[in-house]
C-alpha positions as CSV (number, residue, x, y, z in Angstrom):
1,M,49.0,4.0,2.7
2,E,47.5,2.0,5.6
3,H,46.7,4.1,8.6
4,Y,44.3,2.1,10.7
5,Y,46.7,-0.2,12.6
6,Q,49.2,2.0,14.4
7,P,49.9,0.8,18.0
8,E,51.7,4.1,18.8
9,I,48.3,5.7,18.3
10,E,45.9,3.2,19.8
11,C,48.3,2.6,22.8
12,A,49.5,6.2,23.2
13,S,49.9,7.9,26.6
14,Q,47.2,10.1,27.9
15,E,49.6,13.1,27.7
16,Q,50.3,12.3,23.9
17,I,46.6,11.9,23.1
18,R,45.8,15.2,24.8
19,Q,48.6,16.9,22.8
20,W,47.1,15.6,19.5
21,Q,43.7,16.6,20.6
22,S,44.7,20.2,21.5
23,Q,46.6,20.8,18.3
24,R,43.8,19.5,16.1
25,L,41.1,21.1,18.1
26,V,42.7,24.6,17.7
27,Q,43.1,24.1,14.0
28,T,39.6,22.9,13.5
29,V,38.1,25.8,15.6
30,H,39.9,28.4,13.4
31,R,38.8,26.6,10.2
32,V,35.2,26.3,11.3
33,Y,35.1,30.0,12.4
34,E,36.5,31.1,9.1
35,N,34.3,29.0,6.9
36,V,31.1,28.2,8.7
37,P,29.0,31.4,9.2
38,Y,26.3,29.5,11.1
39,Y,28.7,28.3,13.8
40,R,30.6,31.6,13.8
41,E,27.5,33.4,14.9
42,K,26.9,30.8,17.6
43,M,30.4,31.4,19.0
44,K,29.9,35.2,18.8
45,A,26.6,34.9,20.7
46,K,28.5,33.1,23.4
47,G,31.3,35.7,23.4
48,V,34.0,33.2,22.2
49,E,36.7,33.9,19.7
50,P,39.0,31.4,18.0
51,G,41.9,32.7,20.0
52,D,40.2,31.8,23.2
53,I,40.6,28.1,22.4
54,K,44.2,27.3,23.2
55,S,44.0,23.6,24.1
56,A,41.4,20.7,24.6
57,E,40.9,22.0,28.1
58,D,39.1,25.1,26.6
59,L,36.6,22.9,24.7
60,R,34.0,23.7,27.4
61,F,33.8,27.4,26.3
62,L,32.5,26.4,22.8
63,P,28.7,26.3,22.2
64,F,26.9,23.0,21.6
65,L,25.5,21.8,18.3
66,T,22.3,19.9,18.3
67,K,20.3,18.0,15.6
68,D,18.1,21.0,15.5
69,D,21.0,23.1,14.3
70,L,21.7,20.5,11.6
71,R,18.2,20.8,10.4
72,D,18.2,24.6,10.5
73,A,21.4,24.7,8.5
74,Y,20.3,22.0,6.0
75,P,21.8,21.3,3.6
76,Y,25.0,23.2,3.2
77,G,25.0,25.6,6.2
78,L,27.6,23.7,8.3
79,M,30.1,22.8,5.6
80,A,33.7,23.8,6.3
81,A,35.1,22.8,2.8
82,P,34.1,23.8,-0.7
83,L,31.4,21.6,-2.2
84,S,33.9,20.9,-5.1
85,D,36.2,19.2,-2.6
86,C,33.5,16.8,-1.4
87,V,33.1,13.4,-2.9
88,R,30.3,11.7,-0.8
89,I,27.0,12.5,0.9
90,Q,25.6,10.2,3.5
91,S,22.2,10.7,5.5
92,T,20.7,9.7,8.8
93,S,17.9,7.2,8.9
94,G,15.4,9.8,9.8
95,T,14.0,7.7,12.7
96,T,13.9,10.6,15.0
97,G,12.7,13.2,12.7
98,R,13.8,15.0,9.4
99,R,16.8,13.5,7.8
100,V,20.2,15.1,8.2
101,V,22.9,15.0,5.5
102,A,26.6,14.8,6.1
103,F,29.5,15.5,3.6
104,Y,32.9,13.9,3.1
105,T,36.1,14.7,1.3
106,Q,38.2,11.9,0.1
107,H,40.4,12.5,3.2
108,D,37.4,12.1,5.4
109,L,36.5,8.9,3.7
110,D,40.0,7.5,4.2
111,L,40.0,8.3,7.9
112,W,36.4,6.9,8.4
113,E,37.5,3.7,6.8
114,D,40.6,3.5,8.9
115,C,38.3,3.8,12.0
116,C,36.1,0.9,10.8
117,A,39.2,-1.1,10.0
118,R,40.4,-0.6,13.6
119,A,37.0,-2.1,14.8
120,I,37.4,-5.1,12.5
121,M,40.8,-5.8,13.7
122,A,39.8,-5.4,17.2
123,A,37.3,-8.2,16.5
124,G,40.1,-10.4,15.3
125,G,39.7,-9.6,11.6
126,T,42.7,-10.1,9.2
127,K,43.2,-10.2,5.5
128,E,42.4,-14.0,5.8
129,D,38.7,-13.2,6.8
130,V,35.5,-13.1,4.8
131,V,33.6,-10.1,6.0
132,H,29.9,-10.4,5.5
133,V,28.3,-6.9,5.5
134,C,24.6,-6.9,5.8
135,Y,24.1,-3.4,7.0
136,G,22.2,-1.3,4.5
137,Y,24.1,0.5,1.8
138,G,23.2,3.7,0.1
139,L,22.7,6.8,2.2
140,F,22.9,4.8,5.4
141,T,26.4,4.8,6.8
142,G,26.5,1.2,8.0
143,G,27.2,-0.7,4.8
144,P,29.6,1.8,3.3
145,G,31.5,2.2,6.5
146,L,32.2,-1.6,7.3
147,N,32.7,-2.2,3.6
148,G,35.5,0.3,3.4
149,G,37.0,-0.8,6.6
150,S,37.0,-4.4,5.4
151,H,38.9,-3.3,2.2
152,R,41.3,-1.4,4.4
153,V,42.1,-4.5,6.4
154,G,42.4,-6.5,3.1
155,S,39.6,-8.9,3.9
156,L,37.5,-10.6,1.3
157,T,34.3,-8.4,1.5
158,L,30.8,-9.6,0.8
159,P,28.7,-6.4,0.3
160,M,25.4,-8.2,0.9
161,S,23.4,-5.2,2.1
162,S,20.2,-6.0,4.2
163,G,17.3,-8.2,3.1
164,N,16.9,-11.5,1.4
165,T,17.6,-13.7,4.4
166,D,17.7,-16.9,2.3
167,R,20.5,-15.5,0.1
168,Q,22.4,-14.2,3.2
169,I,22.5,-17.7,4.8
170,Q,23.3,-19.4,1.5
171,F,26.3,-17.2,0.9
172,M,27.2,-17.4,4.5
173,C,27.5,-21.2,4.2
174,D,28.9,-21.4,0.6
175,L,31.5,-18.7,0.9
176,G,32.6,-19.2,4.4
177,S,31.8,-15.9,6.0
178,T,33.9,-15.5,9.2
179,I,32.8,-11.9,10.4
180,L,29.2,-10.8,10.3
181,C,28.4,-7.1,10.2
182,C,24.8,-6.0,10.8
183,T,22.3,-4.7,13.4
184,P,21.9,-6.9,16.5
185,S,18.2,-7.3,15.8
186,Y,19.0,-8.7,12.3
187,A,21.8,-10.8,13.8
188,A,19.3,-12.3,16.3
189,Y,16.9,-13.1,13.3
190,L,19.7,-14.7,11.3
191,A,20.7,-16.8,14.3
192,E,17.1,-17.9,14.8
193,T,16.7,-18.9,11.3
194,I,20.0,-20.6,11.1
195,C,19.2,-22.7,14.2
196,E,15.7,-23.5,13.0
197,R,17.1,-24.9,9.7
198,G,19.8,-26.9,11.4
199,L,22.6,-25.0,9.6
200,R,24.7,-24.2,12.7
201,D,27.4,-26.6,11.8
202,Q,27.7,-25.3,8.2
203,I,28.6,-21.7,9.1
204,K,32.1,-20.5,9.9
205,L,31.4,-17.3,11.7
206,K,33.9,-16.4,14.4
207,A,32.8,-12.8,15.2
208,G,30.0,-10.3,14.7
209,I,30.3,-6.5,14.7
210,F,26.8,-5.2,15.6
211,G,25.6,-1.6,15.9
212,A,23.1,1.0,14.7
213,E,20.6,0.3,17.5
214,A,20.4,-0.4,21.2
215,W,20.9,-4.0,22.5
216,S,21.4,-5.5,25.9
217,E,24.1,-7.9,27.2
218,E,21.5,-10.6,27.4
219,M,20.8,-10.2,23.8
220,R,24.6,-10.3,23.1
221,Q,24.9,-13.5,25.0
222,D,21.8,-15.0,23.2
223,I,23.4,-14.3,19.7
224,Q,26.8,-15.6,20.8
225,D,25.3,-18.8,22.1
226,K,23.2,-19.4,18.9
227,L,25.9,-18.6,16.4
228,G,28.9,-19.7,18.4
229,I,30.7,-16.4,17.9
230,K,32.0,-13.4,19.8
231,A,29.8,-10.3,19.4
232,Y,31.3,-7.0,19.3
233,D,29.6,-3.6,19.7
234,I,30.4,-0.6,17.4
235,Y,29.1,2.9,17.7
236,G,28.9,5.8,15.4
237,L,26.6,8.6,14.1
238,T,26.3,9.9,10.6
239,E,26.7,13.4,11.8
240,I,30.2,12.6,13.2
241,S,31.2,10.1,10.4
242,G,29.4,6.8,10.8
243,P,30.2,3.5,12.4
244,G,33.7,3.3,13.9
245,V,33.6,6.3,16.2
246,S,34.1,3.8,18.9
247,F,34.3,0.0,19.0
248,E,34.7,-2.9,21.4
249,C,37.9,-5.0,21.9
250,S,38.1,-8.5,23.1
251,E,37.5,-7.4,26.7
252,Q,33.9,-6.5,25.7
253,T,33.6,-4.0,28.6
254,G,33.0,-0.8,26.6
255,M,33.9,0.7,23.3
256,H,37.3,2.5,22.7
257,I,36.7,5.9,21.2
258,N,39.2,6.9,18.4
259,E,40.5,9.8,20.4
260,D,42.9,10.9,17.6
261,H,39.8,11.9,15.7
262,F,37.2,12.7,18.2
263,I,37.0,14.3,21.6
264,A,34.3,13.0,23.9
265,E,32.6,14.7,26.8
266,I,29.9,13.7,29.2
267,I,27.5,16.4,30.2
268,D,24.4,16.9,32.4
269,P,21.7,16.9,29.8
270,N,19.6,19.5,31.7
271,T,22.4,22.0,32.6
272,G,25.1,21.3,29.9
273,E,27.7,21.1,32.8
274,V,30.7,18.9,32.0
275,L,30.7,15.9,34.4
276,P,33.8,14.1,35.7
277,E,34.9,10.7,34.4
278,G,32.7,7.9,35.6
279,S,29.6,10.0,35.7
280,K,26.4,9.0,33.7
281,G,25.2,11.7,31.4
282,E,24.8,12.8,27.8
283,L,27.6,12.0,25.3
284,V,29.0,15.0,23.4
285,F,31.5,14.5,20.4
286,T,33.8,17.0,18.7
287,S,35.4,16.1,15.4
288,I,39.0,17.1,15.1
289,T,40.2,15.7,11.9
290,K,37.2,16.0,9.4
291,E,37.5,18.5,6.6
292,A,34.0,18.7,5.1
293,F,31.7,18.5,8.0
294,P,33.5,18.9,11.4
295,L,31.0,19.2,14.2
296,L,32.0,20.9,17.4
297,R,30.4,19.8,20.7
298,Y,27.7,17.8,19.1
299,R,25.1,16.6,21.5
300,T,24.4,12.9,20.7
301,R,21.5,12.7,23.2
302,D,22.9,9.2,24.1
303,I,23.3,8.5,27.8
304,C,26.5,6.7,28.8
305,V,29.7,6.7,30.9
306,L,33.3,7.3,30.0
307,T,36.2,5.5,31.7
308,R,39.9,5.4,31.4
309,K,40.3,2.3,33.4
310,P,43.3,0.3,31.9
311,C,42.2,-2.3,29.4
312,S,43.6,-5.8,28.9
313,C,43.8,-5.2,25.2
314,G,46.5,-2.6,25.7
315,R,44.5,0.2,24.0
316,T,44.6,3.4,26.0
317,H,41.8,5.4,24.3
318,V,39.0,6.2,26.6
319,K,36.1,3.7,26.7
320,M,32.4,4.5,26.5
321,S,29.8,2.2,27.9
322,K,27.0,0.9,25.7
323,P,24.4,3.6,25.5
324,M,21.9,3.2,28.4
325,G,19.1,5.1,26.6
326,R,18.6,8.6,25.1
327,S,17.9,11.9,26.8
328,D,15.4,12.9,24.1
329,D,13.5,9.8,23.1
330,M,13.4,7.7,26.3
331,L,9.9,6.8,27.3
332,I,8.4,8.8,30.2
333,V,5.5,6.8,31.4
334,K,3.4,8.0,34.4
335,G,6.4,10.3,35.2
336,V,8.9,7.4,35.2
337,N,11.9,7.2,32.8
338,V,11.6,3.9,30.8
339,F,14.3,2.6,28.6
340,P,13.6,-0.4,26.2
341,S,16.8,-1.9,27.3
342,Q,15.4,-2.5,30.8
343,I,12.4,-4.3,29.3
344,E,14.6,-6.4,26.9
345,T,16.9,-7.4,29.9
346,V,13.8,-8.8,31.8
347,L,12.6,-10.7,28.8
348,L,15.9,-12.3,27.9
349,N,16.5,-13.2,31.4
350,K,13.2,-15.0,31.5
351,G,14.0,-17.0,28.4
352,Y,11.9,-15.1,25.8
353,P,13.0,-14.3,22.3
354,A,14.4,-10.9,21.4
355,N,11.3,-9.9,19.5
356,Y,9.0,-7.7,21.4
357,Q,7.2,-4.4,21.0
358,I,6.4,-1.7,23.6
359,V,3.0,0.1,23.0
360,V,2.3,3.2,25.0
361,S,-1.2,4.7,24.8
362,R,-3.4,7.0,26.9
363,E,-6.6,5.9,28.6
364,N,-8.7,8.1,30.8
365,N,-6.0,10.8,31.0
366,S,-3.5,8.2,32.2
367,D,-0.6,6.5,30.4
368,R,-0.8,2.8,29.7
369,L,2.2,0.7,29.0
370,E,1.8,-2.7,27.2
371,V,4.5,-5.1,26.2
372,L,3.9,-7.6,23.4
373,V,6.2,-10.6,23.8
374,E,6.6,-13.5,21.4
375,M,6.3,-16.9,22.9
376,T,8.7,-19.7,21.9
377,P,7.2,-22.6,19.9
378,E,7.2,-24.7,23.1
379,M,5.3,-22.0,25.1
380,F,2.8,-21.7,22.3
381,S,1.5,-25.2,23.0
382,D,0.9,-24.4,26.7
383,S,-2.6,-24.2,28.1
384,V,-4.4,-20.9,28.4
385,S,-4.1,-20.9,32.2
386,L,-0.3,-21.5,32.0
387,I,0.1,-18.7,29.4
388,N,-1.8,-16.4,31.8
389,Q,0.4,-17.4,34.6
390,K,3.5,-16.6,32.5
391,E,2.1,-13.2,31.7
392,R,1.5,-12.5,35.4
393,E,5.2,-13.6,36.2
394,L,6.4,-11.0,33.5
395,I,4.2,-8.4,34.9
396,E,5.8,-8.8,38.3
397,A,9.3,-8.9,36.9
398,L,8.8,-5.8,34.7
399,K,7.2,-3.9,37.8
400,S,10.3,-4.8,39.8
401,M,12.6,-3.4,37.0
402,L,10.6,-0.3,36.0
403,G,8.8,0.6,39.2
404,I,5.5,0.9,37.3
405,Y,2.9,-1.5,36.1
406,A,3.2,-2.7,32.5
407,A,0.5,-5.0,30.9
408,V,2.0,-8.0,29.1
409,K,0.5,-9.9,26.2
410,L,2.2,-13.1,25.1
411,V,1.7,-13.5,21.3
412,A,2.3,-16.3,18.8
413,P,5.8,-17.1,17.6
414,K,7.0,-14.9,14.7
415,S,3.7,-12.7,14.9
416,I,5.8,-9.6,15.5
417,A,7.4,-8.4,12.3
418,R,11.1,-9.1,11.9
419,S,13.4,-6.3,11.0
420,E,16.2,-6.3,8.5
421,G,17.2,-2.7,9.5
422,K,16.6,-1.0,12.8
423,A,14.0,-2.8,14.8
424,V,10.8,-0.9,15.6
425,R,10.5,-1.5,19.3
426,I,8.3,1.3,20.4
427,I,4.8,2.3,19.3
428,D,3.9,5.5,21.1
429,N,0.3,6.2,20.4
430,R,0.2,9.2,22.6
431,K,1.8,11.2,19.9
432,L,-1.2,10.8,17.8
433,Y,-3.6,12.6,20.1
């Protein structure tokens, strides 16, 4: 049975959404309390009983979960269903520490694929499309999620996985791929390569669904211009399910959260206080339909804003902004919060490629911030004096954006390693001391 396209759900009233959330939250809290000793002890420590949670308004009384909790409870300590009922394990990438595993029943997989199908349909996908999936497969959720969502829609699916760029482009041309699913950094690399080879007229792409890493509006526009597509954002976490927790519609002004499956909150990352709509803070998710691995008040560490402003697409589910950084891995340089997206915005506005690296080191007990920026082939032929002038211009632009000095070094085209997965943007050598 197809669940993903139900206008009565995606366009439901706020009252109806809240009723669903309240009913499902109460059921989930009781099930977690009964079946997850780890979380039951956290609730007891906060003086909360299942009976105290009567509606979604009572969510704030529950304790938070963090990635540290998932590591402490590894591997089975947060499971709310018997292992015999589970059919899949996925894992985080491990880019911010020890890997975390998540479990899925068949019901969980069905609902996850429905969420990804909604994202594909919001990007204009139909059963007539060819969905080219070059997210990684295996333990990473990107490939399996969009693959399953594409099947749900009934699209012809190319499970390319990541890597082998020559084959990616050949199949894209030969098989007429119309929707591209991958990380934005890999999309930028594909776009760059396609344009260099003069193949733009041979591709039939109309849309891209890009996620798994931060990217700026400037990077979106660059990809759209080079590939002639509309680029849609998608958001998710392995801990919550994977991609499809939220997704962009044609308005491209934020990602609709699938509120029939997840309750979102924004909190002050320092105090844990729930903030009103429109406030910038840390995003917190509660799973209300998962069977195997339902997390209550999971702190994502992503900084964003929620809004219920009416959307032209007709969907009524709350929107989350593109994450503006993270509360735990943002760079703090000389006491200033620095987000890579700020640096990327400056570079793309100045006409530089999307390949760059941020290097932070410590010299004479002081932080040093350096940005390595690839030149275009045209810039590479400039004189040394002109290159030095461009570096000075970037230094001034970055200082205006960040409020602190950042050294800039323009490097040869393609000298920064391309990524087929998550781009390695930051090298923080201070951690080595």
